[in-house]
C-alpha positions, -999 to +999 in steps of 0.1 A: +157-588-318+180-588-348+197-556-339+206-568-305+221-599-319+241-579-344+253-556-316+265-587-297+288-594-326+302-558-326+307-552-289+340-557-273+349-561-237+386-550-234+406-571-258+381-600-260+351-607-281+321-623-266+326-660-263+297-671-284+308-683-319+310-650-337+313-665-372+281-685-368+262-655-355+275-634-384+265-660-409+230-663-394+224-626-394+237-621-429+214-647-442+184-632-422+190-597-437+195-611-472+163-632-469+144-601-458+158-582-488+150-610-512+115-614-500+109-576-503+124-575-538+100-603-548+071-584-533+080-552-552+083-572-585+049-589-580+033-555-572+050-539-602+065-512-581+102-521-583+126-493-593+150-502-620+183-488-635+207-466-616+241-477-602+227-501-576+229-535-594+231-572-586+269-571-585+269-544-559+244-563-537+259-597-542+294-586-529+280-565-500+292-574-465+260-571-444+279-572-411+300-542-422+271-521-437+286-489-422+320-496-438+336-481-468+312-494-494+284-483-519+265-466-491+293-443-479+328-439-493+352-432-465+390-436-466+394-449-501+400-413-512+409-392-482+433-397-453+435-389-416+446-353-421+416-346-444+393-360-418+409-339-391+404-307-411+368-317-418+362-324-382+375-289-373+351-274-399+322-294-384+330-280-350+331-245-365+296-246-380+281-265-351+259-239-334+237-265-317+265-284-299+257-315-319+293-328-315+285-333-278+254-352-285+266-374-314+286-405-306+306-427-329+305-462-317+327-477-343+301-504-350+294-524-382+327-517-400+326-479-399+361-464-405+371-438-380+400-418-365+406-407-330+407-369-325+406-352-291+400-386-274+369-395-295+361-416-325+353-395-356+339-409-388+325-394-421+291-403-407+296-380-377+313-352-397+287-351-425+258-353-401+270-323-381+276-302-413+243-312-430+221-308-399+238-275-390+231-262-426+194-272-424+191-256-390+205-224-403+181-224-433+149-238-417+153-233-379+142-269-373+149-268-336+124-240-331+095-258-347+074-277-322+070-307-345+093-310-375+089-339-399+115-351-424+112-376-453+145-392-461+144-405-497+172-429-504+178-433-467+203-461-470+208-479-437+194-449-418+224-428-410+207-394-411+176-405-390+199-420-363+218-387-360+187-366-359+173-386-331+205-382-311+203-344-315+166-335-313+134-344-295+110-325-318+119-340-351+104-371-367+120-389-396+103-412-422+129-433-442+123-448-476+147-465-500+138-484-531+166-508-525+152-537-504+185-543-487+185-507-474+151-511-460+160-543-441+192-528-427+173-496-416+148-517-397+178-532-378+199-501-373+170-479-363+151-505-342+153-483-310+142-452-328+114-470-345+102-482-311+099-446-298+077-436-327+100-409-338+113-429-368+093-448-394+109-470-421+086-473-450+085-498-478+075-488-513+041-504-508+034-484-475+042-449-489+005-441-490+007-439-452+025-405-457-003-380-454-006-351-478+009-320-462+025-338-433+061-334-443+081-302-436+112-313-455+123-340-478+160-348-481+180-368-506+217-371-499+239-387-526+210-408-539+191-391-568+224-390-587+226-428-584+190-435-597+176-437-631+158-407-645+123-424-643+130-431-606+138-395-599+108-384-618+085-407-597+099-392-565+093-357-577+057-366-585+054-381-550+067-349-534+042-328-553+014-352-545+023-350-508+027-312-509+063-312-496+074-276-496+112-279-490+136-304-506+173-307-496+194-324-523+230-333-522+240-346-556+272-365-563+285-337-585+283-299-587+249-299-604+215-315-600+224-344-623+228-382-624+262-398-623+262-399-661+256-361-663+219-362-672+202-332-656+173-339-632+170-304-620+145-298-648+122-323-633+119-302-602+116-270-621+088-284-642+071-295-610+071-260-597+102-261-574+128-234-575+163-232-560+160-214-527+197-217-519+228-235-533+259-236-511+292-255-508+294-281-481+326-264-469+317-227-471+352-216-461+375-221-491+405-229-468+386-259-454+373-268-488+408-274-501+413-303-477+378-313-466+365-348-473+341-353-501+332-317-510+297-313-522+270-288-532+239-283-510+207-275-529+176-263-510+145-264-532+111-249-525+077-251-539+047-231-525+015-250-515-017-236-502-022-265-478-011-262-442+008-290-425-015-314-407 
């Protein structure tokens, strides 16, 4: 499978790469993923369901290094702003809030260009730190681990970072991923291949969203994605959440408010749709950690009551 071949490129045995021509494999895989994305983009245009506007443009995608999709790029900023000391402080904070022992379940492999540091004999990345903090927050608010079957819809899932971590930490949680950017969908299908095979993760395309049953989702999440969309795109997702009767929505905007990168407020879209802010909290709740933590953010938990029970 495509993922296995990509992993072959990334695996090291001691100091040596596998003997097969690494450059030719990279070129082949990059072309395969880009063809997948191009075909999917054509399909969306032909169906009239492509999302336009926002910060994701042809320039971003043309210069994107497929073989380093977990690197410091448009998906996840990493060391372009913060240095090792900031990562160490953030790692200590993640350990502090980790009541589920996620740090012992999550592993950073260093694959696909991710930037990491070594603390206490283990690789630590922003992916690992943010995942522990976000999931610990959601566990505190929603007690996900105590629900027999908890289902999450990740809107703007990127390459599948959150779904991968959830599956490392839980056996009772299923994740459906969706991203309007075709490249993201194609990368998710590669990165989450094993999780998809277990049936615990689904990667949707825009034309398969009807498969999401009304009342079937416990929580929708959007992490640093709504802020990068156009207002019509955000509005369409809000309508979708209401249509599917999703009670809870976890949003992490790029700034301090529920707003696009240009400052345009999208919180009103949720308010008009009947959602209210159940809780708003800092990513780093301890101000001492917040001074030095990487990429401080606001966590918004929204809620709307529906009469329909989960199916």
